[in-house]
C-alpha positions in Angstrom: 99.8 104.0 105.3 100.1 107.7 106.3 96.5 108.7 105.6 97.1 112.2 106.8 99.8 112.7 104.2 97.5 111.5 101.4 94.6 113.6 102.7 96.8 116.7 102.8 97.6 116.4 99.1 94.4 114.9 97.8 91.9 117.3 96.1 88.8 118.2 98.1 85.6 116.1 97.3 83.6 119.3 96.6 86.1 120.5 94.1 86.1 117.2 92.2 82.3 117.0 92.2 82.1 120.5 90.8 84.9 120.1 88.2 83.4 121.1 84.8 84.6 117.8 83.1 83.6 115.5 85.9 80.1 116.8 86.6 78.9 114.4 83.9 79.2 111.6 86.4 76.6 113.3 88.6 75.2 110.9 91.3 77.9 108.4 90.7 80.3 110.7 92.5 78.3 110.2 95.7 79.6 106.7 96.3 81.6 106.8 99.5 84.0 104.1 98.3 85.4 106.6 95.8 86.8 108.7 98.6 88.0 106.0 101.0 91.7 105.6 101.7 92.4 101.9 102.1 94.9 99.5 100.5 92.5 98.3 97.8 91.1 101.7 96.7 94.5 103.5 96.7 96.4 100.7 94.8 93.5 100.6 92.3 93.7 104.3 91.9 97.4 104.1 91.2 96.9 101.5 88.6 94.2 103.5 86.9 95.9 106.9 87.1 99.3 105.6 85.9 97.6 103.7 83.0 95.6 106.7 81.7 98.6 109.0 82.2 100.4 107.1 79.5 97.6 107.1 76.9 97.8 110.1 74.5 94.2 111.1 74.5 92.4 114.4 75.3 90.5 114.4 78.6 92.6 111.7 80.4 91.0 112.9 83.7 87.6 111.9 82.5 88.8 108.4 81.4 90.5 108.0 84.7 87.4 109.1 86.6 85.1 106.8 84.7 87.5 103.8 85.3 87.8 104.7 89.0 84.1 104.9 89.4 83.6 101.5 87.6 86.4 99.9 89.8 85.3 101.8 92.9 88.9 103.0 93.4 89.9 106.3 95.0 88.8 108.9 92.6 91.0 111.9 93.7 94.2 109.9 93.5 93.3 108.4 90.1 92.5 111.8 88.6 95.5 113.5 90.2 98.0 110.8 88.9 96.9 111.6 85.3 98.9 114.8 85.7 102.1 112.9 85.5 101.8 113.7 81.8 101.7 117.5 81.7 103.1 119.9 79.1 106.6 119.5 80.4 106.7 115.7 80.7 104.6 114.8 77.6 107.4 114.9 75.0 109.9 112.5 76.8 107.1 110.2 78.0 105.3 109.8 74.7 108.6 109.6 72.8 109.6 106.7 75.1 106.2 105.1 74.5 106.7 105.6 70.7 110.1 103.8 70.9 108.5 100.9 72.8 105.9 100.7 70.1 108.5 100.6 67.3 110.4 97.9 69.2 107.2 95.8 69.5 105.9 96.2 66.0 107.7 94.0 63.5 109.5 95.9 60.8 108.7 99.3 62.3 111.7 101.7 62.5 111.6 105.0 64.4 110.9 108.0 62.2 114.1 110.0 61.5 114.4 113.8 61.9 112.0 113.9 64.9 111.3 117.4 66.2 109.3 118.4 69.2 107.1 120.8 67.3 103.4 120.7 66.7 104.0 121.1 62.9 106.2 118.1 62.8 103.7 116.1 64.8 100.7 116.9 62.6 102.7 116.1 59.5 104.0 112.7 60.9 100.9 111.5 62.8 100.0 109.0 60.1 103.4 107.4 60.4 103.7 107.4 64.2 100.2 106.7 65.5 100.3 102.9 65.6 103.6 102.5 67.4 102.8 105.4 69.7 99.5 103.9 70.8 100.8 100.4 71.1 103.7 101.6 73.1 101.5 103.8 75.3 99.1 100.9 76.0 102.0 98.5 76.9 103.8 101.1 79.0 100.5 102.1 80.7 99.6 98.4 81.5 103.1 97.7 82.9 103.3 101.0 84.9 99.8 100.4 86.2 100.6 96.9 87.3 103.9 98.1 89.0 102.0 100.9 90.7 99.3 98.5 91.9 101.7 95.9 93.3 104.1 98.6 94.6 101.4 100.4 96.6 99.9 97.2 98.0 103.4 96.1 99.0 104.3 99.5 100.5 101.0 99.6 102.4 101.5 96.2 103.8 105.1 97.0 104.7 103.9 100.1 106.5 101.3 98.3 108.5 103.7 95.6 109.6 106.3 98.2 110.4 104.0 100.1 112.6 102.6 97.0 114.2 106.2 95.8 115.1 107.1 99.3 116.4 104.0 99.3 118.6 104.7 95.8 119.9 108.3 96.8 120.6 107.2 99.9 122.6 104.8 97.7 124.6 107.7 95.4 125.5 109.9 98.2 126.6 107.5 100.0 128.9 107.6 99.0 132.5 104.8 96.8 133.5 102.7 97.8 136.4 102.0 95.0 138.9 
């Protein structure tokens, strides 16, 4: 796996340790496993970050950090992936999660006249919360599992690819006798 690429985009350890919402973890952030870049920690971080990104709660970063610490997954990647849901992407993602929830709940129909305004949301929250959270949990679990398996598969493919390339270069070079 191209570690230099991940390291280039990953947040600095000092910045994460000093983040105002993540300081509550204190000494737990000193665990070296939270910063390692290996197949296990990165794939776990993808599962965690993608799951929490789909859950409509405040402070998703804190939930992702707590889960990454408990699972000893890569903390910066888990926290960064939560930002898949940002002010631009939240409406379509959570609307999709809501539709998944209405599909899964028996007898639940999507609310008509949906508007992407805060006023509409506050007036409709009693009607939409159950399908929204059910859909968000299901989509988060599926997306987390796909991310976990996908990263592990991609990592393995990358290692095998580089191994074969290295072996092929070794066969092509003239041998010195």
